[in-house]
TITI-828539 format. One record per atom (N, C-alpha, C, CB): x, y, z. Coordinates in pm, whole numbers, plus 32768, in hexadecimal, padded with zeros to 4 digits. Glycine has a CB too. Example, Ala and Ser with C-alpha at 12.3 -4.5 7.8 and 13.67 -1.06 7.14 Angstrom:
85277DC7830C84CE7E3E830C85287EB6830C846B7E41838985057F1F82C485577F9682CA850A8003831385807FC4823C
end
This chain:
65D379636BB4660178E66B77668B78BF6BAB660378F16ADE66E3791F6BBB676A79056BEC676678C76C7767BD79866BEF670978F46CCD670178C26D5566CC78336D5766A8791D6DA9667278136CFA663D778B6CF266AC772A6CCC65CA77836C8C66FF774F6C6A676F76FB6C4067D176E86CB267B677396BC667F077536CFA684D774B6D6A681876ED6DD5686777D66DA5679476F76DF0675876A16E546763760E6E2D66C676C76E6A674D75F06DAE675675666D7F67E475326D8C6727755B6CEE684775866D7368D3755D6D7D68F8753F6E0E692F75C86D4568C275926E6A68E1757E6EF668A874F96F2968AA75F16F49683674CD6EED67F774526F18683C73D86EDE676574526EF1688B73E96E7668CC73796E32692E73346E90691573AA6DB3692772B06E97698172646EEC6A0F726A6EB5695271D26EF86A6F726F6F106AFB72676EE96B2171D46EDF6B5772B36F506B5571AF6E6D6B7E71246E586C1171186E816B6870F86DC36C2970CB6EEB6CAE70C06F266CDE702F6F206CAE70F26FB86D53701C6EE56D946F996EE26E046F996F496DCB6F786E526E006F396FA66E656F3070106EB66EB26FFC6E226F31709D6F396EC16FF36F946E4E6FED6FDC6E4670736FFA6E5B6F756FC16DDB70BC6FFA6DCD71426FF16D3E71726FB36E2971A56FE16D2D71F36FDD6CA7722E6F4D6C7F724C70346CA172AF6F166C2C71F76E8C6BFB72066E896B6371F46E2E6C41719F6ED56B1972446EDC6A8872326E5A6A43725A6F506A4E72826E4C69C7722F6DDA697672586DE1695E72EE6DD668F1720B6D6D694173296D67692A73B96DBF68B573E46CD8691073E46DD7685773896E2767E073AA6EBD67FC73A86E07677173496EE5687173776F736892736D6FB1689F73F76F876913731D702C686B740570746876748370D668EB748370BF67F5749F70D869377416713169AA740E70EB6A23744A715A69C6737B71296A5974B270F26ACE74F7715E6B3974FA70C16AA9758871356BB574EC71966C2274F171536CA6750771E96C26747271A66D0E751371716D92753071176DC874C471E06DF07548713C6DB2744570E96DE773D870616DA173D771306DD47350705E6D1F73F76FDD6CD873FC6F826D1674656FF36C4374196FB86D2F74DC6F676D6B75466F306DF2751A6FB96D7B75C66F856E4374DD6F5A6EC774AE6EEF6EBC74426FD16F1874796F016E5D73E56EA06E4C737A6E1B6E1773AF6ED66DEC730F6E206DBF74116DA56D8D744E6D546E00748A6DC46D2474BB6D986E5774D46D536ECA75106D216F2B74A66DB06F1375726D706F3A743C6D4A6F9473D06CC66F6A73916DB86F9A73656CB86EE973786C3D6EB6733B6BCA6EB6739F6C546E2873046BE76E91741C6B7D6E8474806B466F0A74AF6BB06E3674F86B9D6F6F74B96B726FEC74F76B83706874A06BBE700075766BC0705A742B6BD370CE73D56B7670CD735D6C6270D473A56B6B7140731A6B23714A729B6A93711472A26B6E70FF722F6A477145730269BF711373156961714072A6698A713F739A697371BB7277691771F072126966723371A268B472567252692F722F712B6968727870BB69DA72347075699572FA70EA69F571B370976A63716B70586A3470E670206AD6715670BC6A6A70C26FAE6A5C703C6F786AE76FFE6F7A6A1E703E6EE66AF86F946FC96B7D6F5D6FE36B956EDC6F976B8F6F4570776C126ECB6F6E6C426E4C6F396CCC6E356F746C456E4C6E9B6CED6DB96F936D6D6D9C6FD46DBA6D306F886D576D7070666E3E6D346F996E976CCB6F676EF36CA56FDA6EEA6CFB6EE96EFB6C246FF76F526BF470626FDF6BE0702E6F1B6B70709D70406C1E707170CD6C0E704871206BCF70B871086C96702070DE6B89711471256B487182717C6AD6714D70C26B1371EB71F76ACB7180724B6A5B7157720E69D8718972DC6A6C718C7226696B714371E168ED7161722168A171D371DD689670E6729B68C571FB72DD687D7267734A68D472A3731767F77236737668AC731873EA68EA73557444687B738C73C0695073C574C468737361750668D1730774C868CE727B759B68B272FE74E06938722D74A5693E71A774D468C9715274C969C271637483689D70F274AC68327097751D6861703C743568017043755268056FEB75C1682C6F94759468946F2E75FB67B06F4B75F468D16EEF75D969456E9A757E69246E25765B697F6E67758568A86DF1753268836D7E749F687C6DA6756067FD6D43748468466E1C73F968406E4D73C668CC6E6A73F067E86ECB741D69206EA173F369AA6EBF73D469F66E3D746169F46F0E742669E16DD6740C6A206D54738869EF6D1A747F6A036CF2736E696F6D2D72F169346CF8727869786D3772EE689C6D14727769816DBC720469BE6E0071FC6A546DE6720B69A46E9672706A956DDB726F6B246DB972336B386D2E72FE6B5F6DC072556ADE6CD1721D6AE76C4B71866AD86C4B725A6A7F6BF271536A7A6C9B70C26A686CA570806AE56CDD70A069EE6CFD70BE6B1E6D4670856B986D8170836C0A6D1C70D56BC26DFD70EC6C166CCD70F16C826C6A70856C706BFF717B6C876C28706B6BF36BD86FFF6BD96B776F786C016BB36FFD6B446B4D6F606BD86C2F6EE36BFE6C736ED96C966C7F6EDA6BBC6CFF6F4A6CD46C9E6F4E6D656CAE6F2A6DAC6C2B6FD96D936CDD6F696D826BBD6F4A6DBF6B3B6EB76DAA6B176FA56D846ACD6E856D336B346DF86D146B196D9D6D756B646DD86C816B426DBB6D8D6BE36D676DE76C326D786E786C096D876DD76CC76DF06E9E6BE16E036F276BB06DAA6F426B376E966F3F6B8C6D9E6EE16AE16D526EF46A656CBC6EE56A7A6D816E9169FA6C936E7C6AC46C046E616AD26BC46EAA6B476BEE6DCC6AE26C076EAE6BB96BD16EF76C2C6BE46F8D6C196C146EC96CAF6C4F6FB06BD46C73703B6BB56C6970956C316C1870726B456CC3707F6C916CBD70CD6D0D6CDF71606CF66D1C70926D756CAC71B46D4E6CD472416D4E6D5D72516D8D6C6D72976D986D7E71F36DE56DFA71FF6E326E2671746E5F6DE6725E6EAD6EAA71626E6B6EE370E56E9C6F3471036F1A6F3C70A06E2F6F1D70B56F846F6970C070006FC37045700A6F0B70CB707D7047705C700E70A96FF0700C70F46FE87090710B70026F9770DD6F7E70DD712D6F60715471A36F0A712A70D76F1971C372186F22716472896ECB714472F26ED471B272C76EF070BC734C6E7371B073B96E727212743B6E9571CC73C46DE7725874986E3971C375196E58718575386DEF711A758A6E5D71EF75B06DF870E275DE6D93708475816D7C700F75F26D1370CA75616CFD6FF6750D6CD86F8474826D156F8D75026C416F7A74506D25700773CB6D62701973CA6DF16FE473A26D6170AE74336E3D7003743B6EC76FD374476ECB6F3B74B26F0F701374966E716F0274A86E6E6E7174246E4D6E2B75156E076E4973DC6DE96E5F735C6DC26E2472F66E336E2B73246D456E6A72ED6E756E9F728B6EE26EAD72B56F5B6E5B727C6F0A6F4173386F696E4373666FD36DEB73366FBE6D5D73FE6FDC6DEE733B6F426D2E73066F226CA972706F3E6CA373226E8E6C86722A6F1C6D0E71996F366D12717D6FCC6D0F715B6EF86D9071CE70186D5671BE70A96D5671D170E16CC9722170EB6DB7723A70B36C86725870E56C0071E970C16B9E72DE70AC6BD071B570476BA8714B701B6B4D70CE70706B5F71296F876B6570A8708B6BDB703270DE6BF47046716B6BBE701270E46C8A70BD71A16BD270DA72286BA370D072326B0C716572546BD270FF71CA6AC770F771C96A34706671CA6A047140715069FC700C71946A576F7D71936A356F34720B6A6F6F3D71126A666F80726D6A9E6F4772E96AD56EF372D06B536EF1732E6A6B6F1872686B9D6ED6724A6C1C6F30727A6C8E6EB771B16C2A6EF872C36CEA6F4872FD6D566F7272916DBB6EF9736C6D9D6FE772A66DF5701E72416E50704A72806ED3709371F96E0F703872326F3D706772566FC370BD71E36FF36FEE72727026713A71FE701671967194704071AF71A070D6721C719B6FF171B7712C711971C2712C71AB722770C271D77138711271ED72AA70E471DC730F7084720B7303706E72A1739C70B571E973186FF072CC73066FCF735973806F887394728C6F78736973F66F967358746C6F50738B74E36FAD7391748D6ED6733375236FB37406759870087416760F6FDA73C375BE700E74A576166F5673A576866F22735776896F5A72CA76806E8B7351761A6F8F729B76146FC97215767C703772057587700071F8768D7088726C76E970FA7264777970C9725976D9715572DF77A1706972AD782B703872A778456FEE722478476FDA731E77E36FA471F277F46F61717178076FC77101777C6F06715377BC7031710677C6709B70A1785370D670A0775E710A70BC788A70EE7115790E712E711E798170CE70FF7921716971A7796B704C711679DA6FEC710A79DD6F9E708779D26F8D717B79716FA37039796C6F536FBE79526FAE6F4678FE6EE66FC879B46FB76EEE79AF70156E7E79376FFA6E237A30700F6E2D79286F7D6DF578BB6F5D6D9878336F756DDA78C66ECB6D6878276F4D6E5877AA6F606EA1778A6FF46EAC77B16F206F2D77EF70456EC977DB70D56ED777A771126E55785F711A6F0177E970F36DE677C0712B6D66773470FD6D3F782471046CF97717707D6D59769470466D33762470846D8476946FAE6D447637708A6E0775CD70BD6E5F75B071506E4275F570AA6EF27618719D6E2D7603722B6E1175B3723D6D90768B72766E0775D271EC6D2B758B71F76CAC74FB71C36CB775D671AB6C3F74E971506CF7746671106CFC73FF71606D4D747370866D36742D71A66DB373CF71F16E0773CA72866DE573F571E16E98741272AE6D7F7418733D6D5E739273746D2E748073556CF27338731D6D0272B8734C6CCC724773496D33729172F86C557264731D6DAE71FB73156E1471C673A06E35723072CF6E93714773A86E53710974296E74711B744E6F07707574256E54711773E96F5F712274026FEE717D7398702C70967400703171D373C570887229736B70D571FD7374716772C2739070C571D07304719F71A772FF722B721B72CE7280712C72A5723D722D730E72F1729D72F0734A726A72DC73D873057361734572AE728574237289726E74AF72D872C5750F729D71DD74D27334731674DB73827369753673EA73BC74EC73C57313759D7435740775397491746B750174FD742D74AA74D174B87571753773BC74D675A5738174897577735973FD75DE730774D37501731C73F474CF72F3737174A7736C731D745772947382747573D4735E7452744E731574CE748E72D8740B74B37372753B7492732475B974CA72F175F07474727F762174D5736175DF73F1728A76097397721F75BD73B6719E75F373047248753A73CA71AB74E873EA71357513746D70F6745473F0715C753074D0714975527555711675E1755B70E0754175BD71847640752B712D76CD753D7109770174D570A677227538718676D0745A70B0770373EF705A76A873D36FE27713737070AB762673C86FFB75CA73AB6F8D759974296F467553735D6FC075BA749D6F7F759F75206F41750A75406F3475DF75256EB874BB75156F95742F753F6F99742775CE6FCC73DB74DF6FF273CB761B6F9673B176A16FCA737076967054735876F36F69738776FB70A7735476F7713172BD76E77136737C7776717B7276772670D771E3771E70DA71AE769670AB71A8778C708372087640707E71E075B9705471F9755270C3722C75906FD67236757D713072587524719E71F9753D721372ED753771CB71B774D47240715974DF72B0717D7476731970C574CF7280718374A17395719E74437401711B740B743871EF74877471710F73897432709E7340746C70D772E274D5704B72F173FE70B672FC755270ED72A975BC70A8722075BF70DF72EF764370EA71C3760070B4713E761270287146764F711170E9766C6FC770FA76176F3C710876436F0A708D768F6EE1712175CB6F64704676D36F3C6FCA77156F196FDB77A86FA96F6577086F0B705777D86EDB706D78616E43706778606F0E70F7789B6E0E6FEE785D6D7E6FDA78556D3C6FFA78DB6D5D6F4A782A6CBB700E78D86C71702779556C7F6FB379B66BDD704179376C856F3A797F6C936EC379D46D186EC27A1E6C846E4479816D846EE479D76E076EEB7A176E0C6F5C7A7E6E756EFE79AF6DD76FCF7A596DD970417AB56D8770247B336DA370BE7A706D206FD37B266CD26FAC7B9C6D256F527BF86C506F647B726D776EFB7BBC6DD36EA97C0D6E306F047C5D6E256E497BB46E6A6F687C176EC46FC47C5B6E7F70177CC56F05701F7BF66E05703E7CA96DBA70937D076DA5704D7D8D6D3370B97CCB6D906FCB7D8A6D706F827E056DE86F367E3E6D006F207DEA6E5B6F3D7DFA6ECF6EEE7E256F0C6F287EA46F386EE97DB66F2D6ED17F026F726EF77F7D6FFC6EB87F7B6F206ECB7FFD70646F0A7F7E70EC6ED67F7A71106E907FFC71506F477F5E714B6E1B7FEE71776DD0806371FE6E038092717E6D39804472186DF2811272986E1F814A730D6DCD811372966E1681E372F46D4F80F4735F6CF680C773526CDB8032735C6C72811673C06CDF7FEB73C36CB97F5E73D56C227F5674356D037F1073716BE07F1D737A6B4F7F1173736B217E80730B6B0C7F62731B6B5D7E3273076B337DA773386B9E7D4772726B137D8D73976B777CF273CF6BCD7C8A73A46B947C03746C6BD77C94737D6BEA7BA7734E6BB87B2573996BF87AB172B86BD37B1573B66BA57A4D73EA6BD079CB73816BA8796574776B8F79AA735D6C04790B72FB6BE778A373386C0A781C72756C3678BA73436BA877C3737B6BC6773F73B56B4A76FD73E66C30774A73F06B61768974306AF4764074A96AC1768E745A6B2375B474B86A3F7691752D6A0276D1759A69FA7667750C6973770D75DB6A6C765476456A7C75F076B96AC5763176116AC97572772F6AB475F877A76AF1763377996B87764278216AD175DF77606BCA75DB77596C5C75DD76FA6C93764777316C8F755676AD6C3B768576556C6676F3769E6C65777A75DB6C0B76FA771C6C3B777B77696C3C77F777406BD07859775C6CC1783976FF6B68782776CA6B017880773A6AB378C576706AA2783377AA6A9C787F78186A5278BD78526AA1793178856A33785678646B23792078966B76798E78386B6F7A0678A76C08796077B56B7179EB77546B6F7A58775B6AEC7AA676C76B847A22776A6A7C7A60777369FB7AA477F669F07AF2776869877A3E78646A1F7AB678E46A197AFD78E36A727B7979566A437AA078A46AE77B7078976B3E7BE5783F6AFB7C4E785C6BC77BBD77DA6AB17C2377866A697C8177D86A047CD277136A217C37783969C47C8F789269697CD678E469B17D3F78EE69247C7479136A297D1E795F6A787D7F79086AA27DF5799B6AF47D3B788C6AC87DD878306AF17E4478136A7C7EA177AD6B287E0978036A057E6A77EC69907EBE786569757F1777CC69147E6878DC69807EDC7957696C7F2A796069CF7F9D79D269797ECF792E6A497F8679326AB07FEE78C36AA1805679296B397FAF78706A3C8046780C6A2080AC77816A55809378396A54812A77686A8F801D76E26AC37FFF76846A507FD976E96B2C7F8C76096A59800775A369F87FE475406A3A7F83755A69C38063752869FA7F1174D46A377EAA74AA69CE7E44751D6AAB7E63744969F47DF2742469A77D7C74316A027D037392696D7D89747669D47C9C747F6A1C7C1E742469D67BBA75126A237BE973BD6A1E7B8C735E69E87B2B73846A197AA072CC6A107B4F739B69BD7A4573BE69E179BB734669C37963743E6993798A73016A2D793B72886A2178EA72AB6A3E785972176A81791C72BE69D6780B72E469E777807324696A774A73436A5E7771734D697076CE738A68FD768D73EC69317626731E68A0764C743E68D775F1749E6902758D75046897756E74E4697E75BB756268B9751875BF685674E276276826754676066890746B7640687275B276A568477614766568187697770768B9763075E567FB769375A267CF770E75E367537749750D67B576F375FF66F076F4763D6674772576C666917763764B660E76B2771466E777247797670C775C7787674F77E477E2676876FC772267A577F0770D67EB786F76DA678C78DC76A9685E785C768E672778B4766466C2791576DD6672794575FA666478D77739665378E977B4660E791078076665796E780765E87893780F66E67951785A674279A7781C67467A32785D67D0796A779867497A37775267487AB8777466CB7B0776BA67517AA27779665A7AC3779C65DB7B04782C65E07B38778A65657AA2788866127AE6791566167B0C792F66747B81796966417A9578DE66DD7B8D78EE673C7BFB789B67167C7578C867C87BCD785F66A07C70780E666F7CDF779C66CF7D00786566587D5B775666FC7C9776E8675C7CA87661671E7C83770267D97C547658669A7C8575DD665A7C5A756566837CAE75EC65C37C5D757B66A17D2E750C66CB7D8574EF675F7D79752B66A87E16755267AC7D4B7543683E7D48751268727CC175C6687F7D69753868337C53751868667BCD74AF680C7B8C7597686E7B74743F68477B6873D167FD7B2C73B7682F7A9F735168097B8373B867D57A3E739C67F879B3730767DF799973F567A5794F72BD684A7983722C6841797671FE683578E571EC68B979B4725768527885722C685A77FA71DB68D877E471DA67DE77D271A368E5776B714F6959775170CE695077A2712F696576BB70A569BE77DC702969C578286FBF6A0E77D770406A0B78B06F4469DC77DD6ED86A2977A06EB86AA177F86E5A69D1778A6E5E6AF477CC6E436B7178146E1A6B5878A46DD66BC077CD6DBD6AFD78B96D8C6AE479416DFA6AAD799A6D166A83793E6E4D6A5579646EBB6A1D79B26F226A8879D76F0069AB79656F426ADF79766FA16B4979916F6B6BAA79F96FC36B9479106EEF6BD279E96EB46C307A486EB06BF57AD56E266C577A1C6E976B737ADE6E976B317B606F216B387BA16E6B6A9E7B506F8A6B247B5270116B2E7B8970336BBD7BB270786AFC7B2270096C1E7B6270286CAA7B826FE56CD87C036FFD6D047B0F6F7A6C967C296F386CB87CA86F906C957D206EB26C717CB36FE46C2F7D10702C6BFB7D8470C36C0F7D8270106B6A7D9170FD6C317D0E718F6C3F7D0971BC6CBF7D4E71C26C3D7C7772396CBE7D7B726E6D2F7DC872D06D857D7972B36CFC7E4373056D4F7D0A736C6D977CC0736E6D667C3073F86D857D0273806DC37BD2738B6DA47B4474166DC97B14731D6DEF7AF074586D6F7ACA74E06D877A9A74E86D6A7A0575476D307AE875206DC879B875336DB6792875BE6DEA790274C36E0178D676246D9278FF76AE6DBE78E476D56DB67850770E6D6A7935767E6DE377F676946DD67765770D6E24773576196E03771A77476DF276C777B36E3B7684777C6EA3762378106DDA763A77046E8C75F176C56EED7596762E6EDF75A376F26ED6750275E86F4F759175566F51759A75216FC9754D75266F56762E74A16FC6752E7459703F750974257078758C73E4702374A073A3706875A3736D707C762A730E70087644732471087639733B6FA4769172F36F25769B72706F2D76E7734B6EC076DD720E6EE176B8718D6ED876FC719D6EA9778B71306E7A76B171FB6E4E77A172086E11782672266E79789172766DA8782572726EE2786F728C6F4C78D0720B6F9678F172F56FAF789A71BC6FB5788B713E6FFB78A270E06FA678F670FB701F781C70DA6F2578D970836ECB792570AC6EC779B770856E3F78E9712F6EC379D2715E6EC27A5C71406F467AA271F56EA57A61715D6FB67A61714270387A9D70AD704A7ABA717470A87A41705A70217A5B6FC9702F7A6B6F966FDD7AE16F81700579EC6FDD6F707B006FB66F187B6E6FFA6F3E7BF16FD66E887B4C703D6FAF7BF070866FE37C6570F16F807C94702470007CD771386F467C3371AB6EF17C5072296F437C3571A96E6D7BFB72826F557C9772FC6FA37C7F73546F5D7C18734B6FB67D0373966FAD7BC273E06F747B5274756F957B5873A76FA57ACF74C26F377B2475516F4A7B0975646F2E7A7575AD6EEC7B6375A46F8B7A2E75B66F79799E763C6FB3797375446FBC794F766D6F84790376E36FC178C776BC7044788377266F617862771D709D787677037122783C7718712177A47760718C787D76C770D0776076D570BF76CF765670EE768976F4702B76AB76627105760575EE712B75B575AD71AA75E7758970BB75B4752971AB75E774DF7221761574BB721776A9745F723375C274EF71B276EE74CF719F777C74F9721777D17514712177B07573724E77C1759872C178147542733D77FC762872E577FC74FB7342778C74A173B27775742773B077CE747673B376E6740A733B78087395732D785F73B9730A78EF733972C47826742872C47901744F7296798774BE72EF79BC747B7202798474A5732E7A2D750973817A70754173327AE674CC74097A9F75C673267AE9760772D17B4C75E572FC7BDA769D72D37B3875BB729B7C29759672AB7CB6751B73057CCA760A72E47D0474D2731E7C5C745373667C6773DE73097C48745273E07C0873DB72D47BCD737272747BAC73AC71F07B79731572AF7B42742C71DA7B96746F715D7B73750271677B95745C713C7ADE754870F87B8A75DA70F97B95761370D87B0C760C70927C01767271297ADE76B271147A5D774270E87A7276AD71947A08776C70857A2477F470527A2A782C7049799D77FA6FC87A7278AF703A799278EE7026791078DC6F9578E37984704B791578D26F82786178BF6EFB782C793C6EA77841789B6F00779779286E25784D79936DC1785879EF6DDD78CE79E56DBC77D779B56E0D793A7A036E2F79B179C76DE67A297A066ECA79CA7A006D737A4A79CA6D217AB579D66D657B3D7A0F6C9B7AB87A426DAE7B527A536DF27BD479E26E567BEC7ADB6E397BDB79C46EA77B8679596F097B9578D16EC57BA679556F677B1C78BC6E587B5E783E6E107B6A782C6DD87BF778386D9D7B0378946D9B7C2B788D6D647CB378776DD27D1A790E6D157CD578C06E407D0C78B16EAF7D6B78256EEA7D6679196F1C7D4D77EB6EF47CEF77656F2C7CE276FD6ED27D2577416F407C4E77086E507D0F76A96DF37D4F76B96DF97DE676BF6D637D1C77356DF87E16774C6DFE7EA677166E807EE177E26DF27EC477276EED7E9976F86F6F7ECB76616F6C7EE1771D6FDF7E6976176F377E8275866F357E9075566ECA7EF175456F217E0975A26E5F7F0075806DFC7F67758C6E397FF275DA6D7F7F5B75F56E86800676166EB8808C75DC6F4080AD76AA6EBE809C75AD6F8A8049757D7012806174E8701A803D75CF707A800D74946FFE809F74036FFE808773D27089806173B86FCD8104740870EF809E73DC7178808273F2719C7FEF742671DC80DD7468717D7FBB748571997F2E742D71437ED4751A71817F10741D70C67EF773C9706C7EA7733970A07EA173CB6FDD7EE2730670CE7F11727E71047F16727371827EBF725571247FA772D871D97EC972D972547E7972DA72357DE4735372AB7E9D733171D97DBA733B71B67D2C72B971787CFA73B071557D15727E71207D49720170DF7D21719171457D1071D970757D877183719F7D6F711872047D69712D72647CF5711172537DED71A972957CE671C572F27C7971B672AF7BF07252732C7C8771DE72307BE871CF71E67B6B713D71D67B457211715F7B7670EC71B67BA9705C71A87B907020722C7B61701471787C10704172987BA5700B731C7B80703673437AF3703873877BE470B473247AD070E773467A4A709E72F479E07180732C7A42708B727379FA7045721E79996FB6724D79857046718B79C86F74727379F16EE972A179E76EDF732079946EAE72B97A736F43737979A06F3F73F879586F6A73EA78C66F97745E799D6FCA739278A97009739178256FE8731977CD709B739978366FC272A878076FB4722D77B86F2471FB77B2700D71C277F26EC6725177CD6E39722B77C96E1371F7773F6DE172A377EE6DCF7187773D6DA2714C76BE6D4971AD76716D5770C976D76CE571E276B26C857238766F6CC672B776396C14725D76CD6D1472FB768C6D4E737B76626DAD736A75ED6D9673BD76D76E01730475F06E6172F175846E2072BF75046ECE729175AE6DBA726A75106D74723E74986D2072AE745D6D1A71C574B86CE9730474B16CA2737A747D6D0173D4742F6C6073CA74F06D7B73E474636DDF7436741E6E0773F6739A6E5C744B74786E1A737373996E3C732D731E6DCC733C72B76E577297733A6D51733172E46CDF733E72896CDD73C872486C5C732572D56CF8743072956CF974B8725D6D6774C771F46D0D751F72CD6DDC748C720F6E4A749471AF6E23744F712D6ECA745371E96DE473DB71386DBA739170C06D5173DF70726D84730770E66CF0741870B86C88746770756CC574DD702A6C1F749970DB6D207525706C6D607598702C6DB6756E6FB56DB475E570916DF674FB6FC06E4B74CA6F536DF974A06EDB6EA274566F826D8574666EF56D32742E6E896CD974956E466CDE73BF6EBE6CD975106E746C8375766E386CA6758A6DA46C9075FC6E84
end
């Protein structure tokens, strides 16, 4: 009789509530968490799970005023409480970034814990750590709100240390899940890509915001043009300072060199990754961005700042070039180095592709996430 009961329990579906980025198809807001959530739903949890989702994507960028944000956060919390009671999940998976997103997901974590529902929290923004250290109220609130979580998921060593040393999670509650956006389609692009001798197309993918280092990149582009380099800089993304950056491009006489593409859908992005020669991301803060994984998977050599969990995966002059944030001289030198040194560029592209294939596979990382959820929900 005991074995029959055990067998029935094993067959029982795990009811999982996921709070993340699940916007309507008409939404123009695109980001790393959305890409990860899309893959999670499309390729993860094929059997043994009953899923329910809540979309927590902001409605615009820049974000609306605080009263509108409170209004939508309140609606999400009502929907969340409703699903906790009626759907009665075995486990809740909470994706979040920093600031208000972290505070809101902290409240959700606490509410689930009070109802004896297990929670898994997954921060995806490097700025969370600096905000925690620099803001007293935020630090006290975040530590309290997430203290009841069962599992803390991390994208790398820096975030794992933050969970252990600052949020006081036990080591056995912290699991590293690497970025899972190295899809088979991207890896196939990298597998067949042939690097050109000349660097002509450089791409930036991300929010057009100051903290992404976009102004430094455009100003360095002006210096490169003055020095006689011929290139196209493709800016794939949107944000609150896009108009200012377009004005800067005009003032630096870069209208022919810098192209603002806006957000690209998957097919458009993949098409660009097939042909670009260099990827640059000079951010001031990051977790571990999808755009780096997408470039590495497509065998595009990368230049990035050494922020967040990026140095845990990128080794300077091995599978990428690392520079200090907000340093135009280093950024210019790094771009020039890869323009002029084909051998190094080829080495970085190949090593980056091999690293992405080994560490960022969609299937392997989602399988690992699934096992963690199953073990947590037992």
